[in-house]
Backbone bond lengths (Angstrom), bond angles and torsions (degrees), N, CA, C in turn:
res aa  C-N    CA-C-N  psi(-1)  N-CA   C-N-CA  omega(-1)  CA-C   N-CA-C  phi
1 M - - - 1.462 - - 1.590 109.38 -
2 D 1.329 117.28 133.48 1.453 121.69 -179.04 1.514 111.77 -66.59
3 E 1.366 115.09 145.35 1.444 118.72 176.06 1.534 112.36 -71.55
4 P 1.291 117.33 151.29 1.464 119.33 -179.99 1.523 108.71 -60.48
5 E 1.386 115.99 148.70 1.482 121.56 -178.21 1.533 109.40 -57.04
6 S 1.296 119.93 -38.77 1.450 121.99 -176.04 1.495 110.91 -66.18
7 K 1.344 118.26 -35.46 1.424 119.92 178.86 1.540 113.57 -70.32
8 R 1.369 113.53 -36.87 1.464 115.88 179.79 1.489 111.40 -67.68
9 R 1.316 119.43 -25.07 1.480 123.26 -177.74 1.522 111.67 -92.66
10 A 1.292 119.32 -0.04 1.437 122.29 -176.66 1.535 106.79 -70.13
11 G 1.320 116.02 154.16 1.436 123.15 177.79 1.524 111.39 109.16
12 R 1.297 117.90 -165.35 1.468 124.65 -170.99 1.578 109.18 -68.31
13 P 1.266 117.88 131.53 1.460 120.57 -178.85 1.545 110.03 -66.92
14 S 1.338 116.82 152.23 1.430 121.48 -176.76 1.547 112.53 -69.12
15 T 1.296 118.51 -24.06 1.452 122.48 178.25 1.550 108.53 -117.06
16 A 1.379 113.75 153.26 1.444 118.53 -178.46 1.515 110.92 -65.44
17 V 1.321 114.39 142.37 1.475 122.38 178.75 1.553 109.17 -63.78
18 L 1.315 116.49 134.62 1.474 120.97 177.22 1.490 109.56 -71.02
19 T 1.318 115.80 136.11 1.491 123.14 179.64 1.548 106.65 -139.89
20 P 1.331 116.55 158.97 1.444 120.09 174.08 1.517 113.14 -54.44
21 E 1.313 116.22 -39.01 1.469 121.06 179.43 1.510 112.01 -62.78
22 R 1.329 117.57 -44.74 1.446 121.43 177.56 1.567 112.98 -62.88
23 I 1.335 111.96 -36.64 1.511 115.21 179.52 1.505 109.74 -69.03
24 I 1.331 117.19 -43.71 1.453 119.20 -179.19 1.549 110.60 -63.45
25 N 1.352 117.57 -42.18 1.441 119.24 179.06 1.515 111.07 -63.27
26 A 1.308 117.72 -36.00 1.461 121.41 177.32 1.528 109.26 -69.38
27 A 1.298 117.92 -35.41 1.448 122.63 179.09 1.539 108.52 -62.94
28 Y 1.306 118.04 -39.15 1.438 121.08 178.59 1.542 108.55 -62.59
29 Q 1.333 116.89 -43.71 1.465 120.89 -178.96 1.527 110.41 -62.97
30 V 1.311 116.18 -44.53 1.502 119.28 -178.25 1.516 110.01 -66.87
31 A 1.365 115.70 -43.07 1.487 118.72 179.51 1.515 110.93 -58.97
32 D 1.340 117.07 -37.46 1.468 119.36 179.62 1.545 111.46 -65.48
33 R 1.329 115.22 -28.03 1.491 119.64 179.39 1.518 110.94 -86.12
34 A 1.341 116.68 -35.26 1.466 120.52 -171.58 1.484 113.57 -112.86
35 G 1.333 118.91 -6.80 1.469 120.68 -172.54 1.514 112.64 70.11
36 G 1.304 114.67 -150.89 1.483 117.11 -176.97 1.541 112.75 -71.79
37 D 1.353 116.36 -8.77 1.467 119.20 -177.51 1.505 111.69 -92.76
38 F 1.302 117.86 35.44 1.482 118.95 178.79 1.532 109.25 -83.20
39 T 1.315 115.67 162.16 1.459 121.67 -175.08 1.487 114.11 -127.25
40 I 1.318 117.84 164.63 1.436 122.05 172.63 1.543 109.60 -61.98
41 A 1.343 115.23 -38.98 1.458 118.34 -179.09 1.519 110.41 -63.09
42 G 1.295 117.67 -38.58 1.475 122.06 177.78 1.489 112.71 -64.41
43 I 1.326 115.66 -38.73 1.455 122.02 177.34 1.557 109.15 -65.61
44 A 1.315 114.46 -44.90 1.491 118.04 178.88 1.504 111.92 -61.90
45 R 1.337 116.83 -42.32 1.517 117.28 178.14 1.484 113.32 -61.94
46 T 1.360 117.10 -37.55 1.441 120.43 -179.68 1.541 109.66 -66.10
47 L 1.343 118.74 -33.64 1.445 121.12 177.96 1.490 114.72 -87.56
48 G 1.336 116.79 -6.91 1.490 120.30 179.35 1.530 111.76 74.16
49 V 1.349 115.09 33.35 1.482 118.99 178.62 1.510 110.33 -129.85
50 K 1.294 117.60 173.26 1.449 121.41 176.24 1.527 108.08 -87.28
51 P 1.404 118.44 151.98 1.457 121.58 179.86 1.571 112.98 -51.36
52 P 1.331 121.42 -39.48 1.511 117.55 -178.84 1.514 113.51 -57.06
53 A 1.387 115.65 -27.49 1.476 116.87 -179.83 1.544 109.97 -64.11
54 I 1.371 117.14 -33.53 1.437 121.25 -179.68 1.567 110.16 -67.48
55 Y 1.340 112.77 -40.27 1.470 119.05 -178.20 1.525 113.30 -67.98
56 N 1.365 117.56 -12.71 1.481 118.63 171.68 1.516 110.10 -70.12
57 Y 1.328 120.23 -15.76 1.442 121.79 -176.35 1.571 110.67 -117.09
58 F 1.294 116.41 -33.56 1.490 121.78 -177.99 1.504 109.39 -131.39
59 A 1.332 115.85 130.56 1.472 120.35 -173.96 1.549 111.54 -75.21
60 S 1.298 116.72 -23.15 1.489 119.12 -179.22 1.547 110.62 -159.19
61 K 1.328 115.07 175.06 1.454 120.14 176.39 1.531 110.52 -62.23
62 D 1.340 115.37 -36.96 1.495 119.33 177.80 1.543 109.87 -58.57
63 D 1.260 118.92 -39.66 1.479 122.13 -179.84 1.484 110.90 -68.17
64 V 1.381 117.06 -33.97 1.454 119.96 174.00 1.503 111.69 -65.83
65 I 1.378 115.97 -41.59 1.449 119.44 178.90 1.547 111.21 -64.06
66 A 1.365 113.59 -38.88 1.491 117.53 175.57 1.527 110.15 -56.81
67 G 1.366 115.47 -45.40 1.453 117.97 -179.73 1.508 111.54 -64.61
68 M 1.334 117.20 -35.24 1.455 120.56 175.69 1.540 110.64 -62.74
69 R 1.316 116.04 -42.79 1.453 118.59 178.49 1.483 111.97 -60.98
70 G 1.355 117.00 -41.64 1.454 121.96 176.63 1.557 110.99 -60.22
71 Q 1.340 117.14 -42.68 1.425 123.48 176.18 1.528 111.39 -62.92
72 L 1.339 116.14 -38.44 1.440 120.90 178.87 1.546 108.72 -63.13
73 T 1.305 116.81 -42.87 1.488 121.38 -179.63 1.565 108.98 -60.33
74 L 1.302 116.75 -44.05 1.468 121.27 -179.68 1.519 110.57 -65.77
75 R 1.345 117.52 -37.88 1.448 119.74 179.25 1.513 112.00 -68.12
76 I 1.358 115.59 -34.01 1.464 118.52 178.89 1.540 111.33 -68.88
77 G 1.339 116.18 -41.05 1.418 121.01 174.73 1.533 114.53 90.76
78 D 1.296 116.82 173.13 1.436 124.81 -179.11 1.523 108.48 -96.53
79 H 1.320 118.54 117.06 1.460 120.11 -176.22 1.508 116.84 -109.02
80 G 1.367 112.97 24.45 1.457 117.03 170.60 1.488 117.93 90.90
81 F 1.322 117.25 22.87 1.493 117.00 178.62 1.524 111.26 -65.23
82 D 1.298 119.31 -21.86 1.462 120.36 -179.65 1.535 112.13 -75.06
83 R 1.314 116.69 -18.16 1.472 118.63 -175.50 1.538 112.47 -126.92
84 L 1.311 120.57 -13.64 1.456 123.78 -174.31 1.526 108.96 -112.01
85 P 1.338 117.00 155.59 1.477 119.37 169.84 1.526 107.05 -59.30
86 W 1.315 114.68 144.29 1.522 119.27 -176.56 1.518 111.03 -56.55
87 H 1.345 117.58 -37.72 1.454 120.21 -172.90 1.581 110.49 -72.11
88 E 1.362 116.51 -16.55 1.447 118.11 172.23 1.547 111.87 -89.86
89 A 1.287 116.49 -43.66 1.493 120.78 -178.28 1.523 110.89 -66.64
90 V 1.343 115.96 -31.85 1.464 116.46 -173.60 1.495 113.78 -70.56
91 L 1.308 117.91 -20.17 1.479 121.45 -178.98 1.573 111.32 -67.17
92 P 1.339 117.36 -56.45 1.494 115.45 177.48 1.537 112.57 -68.65
93 W 1.336 116.45 -28.23 1.512 118.23 175.99 1.512 109.99 -64.00
94 A 1.344 118.87 -43.98 1.459 121.87 -178.44 1.531 109.38 -67.37
95 R 1.343 118.21 -39.01 1.456 119.33 179.59 1.517 111.31 -68.64
96 A 1.281 116.67 -38.54 1.514 119.73 178.05 1.544 107.53 -66.99
97 Y 1.303 118.49 -43.54 1.472 121.47 175.96 1.509 113.56 -52.69
98 L 1.377 113.32 -47.95 1.456 118.85 -179.94 1.523 112.18 -62.01
99 E 1.356 115.51 -42.82 1.448 118.44 -178.95 1.494 113.21 -66.60
100 V 1.370 118.25 -37.53 1.416 120.87 177.69 1.528 111.67 -65.44
101 L 1.339 117.23 -43.41 1.436 119.29 175.00 1.505 113.37 -63.53
102 G 1.353 116.98 -35.71 1.430 120.23 178.08 1.509 113.00 -64.67
103 R 1.389 117.98 -28.11 1.408 120.40 178.00 1.532 113.24 -78.46
104 S 1.336 116.52 -20.41 1.496 122.27 -179.46 1.560 108.03 -137.06
105 P 1.283 117.12 66.15 1.489 120.03 -173.86 1.539 112.58 -64.04
106 G 1.305 116.09 -25.80 1.487 119.14 -178.57 1.528 112.62 -69.83
107 T 1.321 116.98 -12.16 1.447 120.33 -177.14 1.528 111.26 -87.10
108 I 1.339 118.24 -13.47 1.453 121.26 -170.21 1.527 112.18 -58.18
109 A 1.343 115.32 -46.95 1.498 117.73 -177.69 1.507 110.79 -63.77
110 A 1.334 116.53 -43.98 1.475 120.36 -178.02 1.511 112.44 -63.11
111 L 1.333 116.43 -48.05 1.442 120.57 -174.86 1.546 112.82 -75.19
112 A 1.319 116.30 -33.62 1.423 119.80 -175.65 1.533 112.25 -72.96
113 T 1.302 117.63 -21.25 1.484 121.40 -178.19 1.523 112.55 -106.31
114 H 1.340 115.84 9.07 1.504 117.74 -178.20 1.506 110.53 -104.00
115 P 1.330 119.38 134.68 1.438 119.50 177.59 1.465 115.30 -56.39
116 V 1.367 118.46 145.92 1.410 120.61 -175.90 1.599 110.92 -83.75
117 D 1.307 117.37 -14.99 1.473 118.41 -170.94 1.521 113.44 -74.98
118 S 1.328 117.76 1.05 1.503 118.66 -179.51 1.516 111.19 -98.99
119 E 1.372 117.92 8.61 1.456 116.25 -175.79 1.543 107.89 -140.73
120 P 1.321 118.46 110.75 1.470 122.30 -174.76 1.541 114.15 -58.65
121 A 1.319 118.04 -38.93 1.450 119.19 -178.59 1.536 111.57 -64.67
122 S 1.319 115.39 -38.34 1.491 119.26 179.42 1.557 109.90 -67.08
123 I 1.333 116.55 -43.23 1.431 119.28 176.90 1.497 113.11 -60.15
124 A 1.334 117.89 -43.11 1.465 122.77 177.85 1.518 111.56 -60.74
125 D 1.340 115.88 -39.81 1.429 121.41 179.95 1.553 110.23 -63.98
126 Y 1.320 116.30 -49.42 1.447 122.03 178.11 1.554 111.03 -60.65
127 E 1.283 116.89 -36.62 1.457 121.65 -178.21 1.532 108.49 -66.83
128 R 1.306 118.74 -40.39 1.419 121.90 176.55 1.518 112.09 -57.43
129 I 1.351 114.87 -44.10 1.457 119.80 -179.80 1.552 110.87 -67.15
130 V 1.341 115.11 -42.90 1.417 119.18 179.02 1.526 112.90 -58.73
131 Q 1.357 115.38 -48.73 1.455 119.17 -179.48 1.501 112.64 -63.40
132 S 1.356 114.93 -34.65 1.500 117.44 177.38 1.497 111.06 -65.11
133 M 1.315 116.74 -38.52 1.548 120.09 179.07 1.506 107.83 -69.13
134 L 1.300 119.00 -43.11 1.429 120.61 -179.08 1.499 113.51 -63.94
135 R 1.312 119.99 -36.66 1.458 124.68 175.25 1.513 110.51 -62.14
136 A 1.309 116.15 -30.77 1.493 119.75 179.68 1.521 110.58 -84.21
137 G 1.299 119.68 3.21 1.450 122.20 178.09 1.520 116.46 90.13
138 A 1.299 116.49 12.83 1.467 119.36 179.02 1.546 109.29 -62.86
139 P 1.316 117.25 134.58 1.521 118.86 174.36 1.531 110.60 -61.73
140 E 1.308 117.00 134.64 1.442 121.64 -174.96 1.551 112.84 -57.04
141 A 1.342 114.65 -34.72 1.493 117.64 -178.06 1.538 112.91 -71.15
142 L 1.378 117.08 -11.56 1.476 118.72 -177.87 1.539 112.63 -104.09
143 V 1.305 116.35 -5.66 1.481 120.34 -174.42 1.508 111.03 -65.25
144 V 1.362 118.07 -50.99 1.439 120.76 -179.71 1.508 112.79 -64.61
145 P 1.374 118.47 -45.06 1.470 118.20 174.71 1.562 113.21 -55.89
146 A 1.334 114.20 -36.40 1.469 119.34 178.05 1.517 112.44 -66.10
147 L 1.326 116.03 -42.10 1.461 122.34 176.59 1.535 109.82 -61.58
148 V 1.310 116.61 -47.59 1.456 121.10 -178.32 1.516 109.51 -62.17
149 A 1.319 117.38 -44.00 1.478 123.19 179.09 1.550 109.50 -57.38
150 L 1.309 115.17 -49.77 1.459 119.73 -179.76 1.537 113.20 -60.48
151 E 1.324 113.93 -48.91 1.477 119.74 -177.67 1.539 110.54 -66.55
152 S 1.300 116.44 -40.49 1.495 120.60 177.46 1.474 109.28 -61.15
153 F 1.310 119.15 -45.74 1.480 121.23 177.51 1.506 112.87 -61.79
154 I 1.297 118.63 -40.87 1.478 121.43 -178.93 1.536 108.88 -66.18
155 I 1.337 116.46 -46.61 1.462 121.40 179.57 1.519 111.61 -60.74
156 G 1.352 114.87 -45.22 1.465 119.40 177.90 1.536 111.41 -61.78
157 S 1.351 115.26 -39.16 1.484 118.34 -178.98 1.551 110.04 -67.93
158 A 1.335 116.95 -36.53 1.441 120.52 175.07 1.543 113.69 -60.21
159 L 1.322 113.38 -39.95 1.467 118.86 175.03 1.572 111.17 -68.17
160 D 1.326 114.12 -40.85 1.485 118.22 -179.28 1.539 110.56 -62.95
161 A 1.320 117.06 -33.43 1.471 121.11 177.53 1.493 112.07 -63.71
162 L 1.321 118.48 -22.23 1.488 120.39 179.24 1.509 112.24 -86.22
163 A 1.318 116.26 -9.93 1.474 120.59 -178.79 1.538 109.15 -79.21
164 P 1.336 118.10 161.61 1.475 121.82 175.66 1.538 109.85 -55.66
165 E 1.317 115.66 146.62 1.522 119.13 -178.47 1.514 111.08 -60.19
166 V 1.343 117.89 -30.06 1.475 119.51 -179.26 1.528 112.89 -97.12
167 N 1.321 115.46 32.03 1.445 121.40 -174.80 1.532 113.88 -58.41
168 M 1.328 117.00 -32.13 1.469 122.36 -176.37 1.578 111.34 -100.27
169 R 1.286 115.68 3.83 1.479 118.83 -176.61 1.541 112.09 -91.85
170 P 1.338 119.81 122.78 1.475 121.82 -179.32 1.521 111.14 -83.00
171 E 1.321 117.22 70.56 1.418 120.16 -173.82 1.542 114.03 -73.15
172 R 1.305 118.66 -31.60 1.513 118.17 -175.39 1.548 109.72 -76.86
173 S 1.292 118.56 -29.46 1.464 119.89 -176.97 1.502 109.83 -137.85
174 P 1.340 120.35 62.21 1.477 121.29 -176.87 1.531 112.63 -61.96
175 E 1.335 119.81 -27.20 1.463 121.10 179.03 1.475 114.46 -64.72
176 V 1.355 117.89 -24.42 1.439 123.11 -177.34 1.564 110.19 -78.37
177 A 1.320 115.43 -28.58 1.470 119.71 -177.66 1.509 112.25 -136.06
178 P 1.330 117.39 64.80 1.473 118.98 179.00 1.491 115.22 -61.70
179 G 1.347 113.89 -32.79 1.480 116.71 179.47 1.502 113.15 -67.76
180 L 1.379 115.38 -42.53 1.451 119.45 174.49 1.528 113.28 -63.05
181 L 1.343 116.33 -39.45 1.451 121.21 -178.90 1.534 109.66 -62.78
182 R 1.290 115.20 -47.11 1.524 118.80 -178.44 1.548 110.06 -66.84
183 A 1.317 115.09 -42.56 1.486 118.87 -179.79 1.539 109.81 -62.57
184 E 1.341 118.19 -40.77 1.443 120.07 178.68 1.498 110.39 -64.05
185 E 1.370 118.42 -42.87 1.434 119.43 179.23 1.543 114.03 -62.24
186 L 1.294 114.87 -39.69 1.454 119.30 177.55 1.525 112.76 -68.27
187 A 1.304 116.81 -37.64 1.431 120.86 177.67 1.560 109.27 -65.26
188 R 1.305 115.15 -41.44 1.470 117.98 179.69 1.513 110.71 -64.37
189 E 1.303 116.35 -44.17 1.459 120.71 179.39 1.518 111.88 -60.53
190 A 1.366 116.45 -43.17 1.428 121.17 179.04 1.538 110.92 -61.64
191 A 1.285 116.78 -42.25 1.475 120.80 179.69 1.521 111.64 -65.49
192 Q 1.345 115.10 -43.23 1.477 119.95 178.41 1.497 112.22 -63.87
193 A 1.312 116.54 -34.57 1.473 120.14 178.13 1.494 111.20 -64.96
194 R 1.317 118.14 -24.11 1.470 122.36 -179.32 1.537 110.30 -98.44
195 G 1.348 114.21 2.92 1.490 119.23 -178.79 1.498 114.51 73.87
196 L 1.324 115.13 27.65 1.478 122.51 -176.38 1.534 111.10 -114.26
197 S 1.315 115.02 153.76 1.433 119.89 169.39 1.514 108.23 -73.12
198 M 1.325 115.58 163.93 1.499 120.02 176.60 1.501 110.63 -56.04
199 A 1.362 116.93 -47.65 1.465 120.76 -177.39 1.531 110.57 -62.18
200 R 1.335 117.16 -42.42 1.465 120.29 -179.57 1.503 112.21 -68.68
201 G 1.336 116.31 -37.78 1.466 119.23 176.05 1.540 110.60 -62.00
202 N 1.328 116.03 -43.91 1.454 118.85 176.99 1.512 114.22 -61.47
203 F 1.354 113.68 -36.35 1.459 119.57 177.84 1.517 110.39 -63.63
204 E 1.354 116.72 -49.17 1.445 120.64 -176.04 1.518 110.24 -60.74
205 F 1.346 115.75 -44.45 1.496 118.11 177.50 1.500 111.55 -60.59
206 G 1.326 117.66 -47.51 1.423 122.32 -177.15 1.513 113.43 -63.82
207 L 1.330 115.54 -39.81 1.439 120.30 177.22 1.522 112.93 -61.34
208 S 1.384 115.20 -48.26 1.449 119.37 177.92 1.508 111.25 -60.41
209 A 1.340 115.82 -41.76 1.471 119.59 -178.06 1.514 111.00 -66.47
210 L 1.337 115.62 -41.39 1.473 119.42 -177.31 1.535 110.19 -67.70
211 V 1.318 118.31 -45.98 1.442 121.09 179.56 1.553 110.31 -63.17
212 A 1.299 118.62 -42.23 1.472 121.11 176.91 1.496 110.78 -61.91
213 G 1.334 116.23 -41.84 1.460 119.31 -179.64 1.546 112.35 -67.14
214 L 1.277 115.26 -38.67 1.511 119.08 177.92 1.507 110.73 -65.14
215 R 1.350 118.62 -37.85 1.411 121.49 -179.30 1.587 110.07 -66.17
216 V 1.330 114.33 -37.11 1.488 117.58 175.83 1.492 110.56 -67.28
217 Q 1.345 117.13 -44.66 1.490 120.09 178.64 1.512 110.97 -59.19
218 F 1.297 117.41 -44.61 1.492 121.90 178.77 1.566 109.80 -55.87
219 T 1.380 113.93 -47.95 1.462 119.40 -175.75 1.522 111.82 -66.43
220 E 1.335 113.19 -48.72 1.491 117.44 -176.35 1.496 110.63 -65.83
221 S 1.306 120.08 -40.18 1.483 122.28 179.43 1.524 109.82 -65.55
222 Y 1.329 116.56 -34.94 1.468 120.74 -176.79 1.525 109.14 -69.37
223 K 1.334 116.25 -29.73 1.479 119.01 -178.35 1.522 110.97 -75.54
224 Q 1.333 117.60 -26.83 1.442 119.58 -172.36 1.554 112.97 -72.00
């Protein structure tokens, strides 16, 4: 006598069980292919399921993006804002942020334009940075502008890293901009001497300059 159909199908399913983590990882893949214009249908196709299966875990694409932002925060990691001065902790944080965006460049548009208040992990991360700045005496009114300046610079640097290495070099008409040509050559040489790409050398300089400038702004505003 044949076994009942239900018994023959018992055991481990032939396909992996859908989880929020799998959906978010698939969303990263789709975003890298489609940029910020990715869809629930695209995520479903990547996972080999129908769109309603995604909605069992996320109510909308915005909810998926919120989950991606939370995953981004985890990938960046905790760099000691609870115990270090903000200007020390922000350096490895910014570098990790850049590297994470560099591994998933297609997510930049989606994550950069999505509100932070929909993801608890992101809020907690920003709060750690805020409290670190406040402990250092930063004026409260300047903390959010400082955060936006830092994040805008990191996102812009991630986009710059996608551009051609000679993006700032006036190769077609060097006679028109001899100053720019020489400055670009020297910047390239300085980056290479440190074992860095042109984009990464620019990032390191900009990060140091931005943090130094913010520290001055915090101090000068505090004195007023």
